[in-house]
C-alpha positions, -999 to +999 in steps of 0.1 A: -502+376+225-484+409+232-504+439+243-494+475+248-483+487+282-512+496+305-518+528+324-487+546+337-464+525+314-469+493+334-471+459+317-504+441+322-504+415+350-506+387+323-471+398+311-448+381+336-411+390+337-386+362+341-363+363+371-328+349+378-332+319+401-303+331+423-304+369+426-340+374+416-331+402+391-356+404+362-350+407+325-353+445+327-323+447+351-299+421+336-294+397+307-309+363+315-300+330+299-320+298+299-301+268+311-300+243+282-305+214+306-333+223+331-345+255+313-343+277+345-334+314+339-300+325+352-281+358+348-246+362+336-233+370+371-249+340+388-246+314+360-219+288+357-201+293+324-186+263+308-173+259+272-189+291+261-224+283+275-241+295+306-258+270+329-277+274+362-253+251+381-222+231+378-243+200+379-262+210+347-229+220+330-214+186+338-246+168+327-245+186+294-209+178+285-203+145+303-238+130+303-258+116+332-241+087+350-274+068+352-274+064+314-242+043+315-257+017+338 
C-alpha cells in the first residue's frame, strides 16, 4: 500500500527503491527494466539489448531466444 512521503520529503523505510544490479543506480536516477528471464533490475546503460528487449546479461538474452540447452536433452 502506498503512503505519502514522510518528514522532509523522504519515503518511509518500507518503500524500497529498486537498484540496477550492475551500477547500483536506483529508479530515481535512471530508467530500470526487469529482465524477462531472471527478473533482476537492470538499467538501460548496463543491460544487454537483444531484439528490442533489455536483459541483465547475454546469458539471459540467449536463453530467452534460443532456449536452455538442458531442455533439448
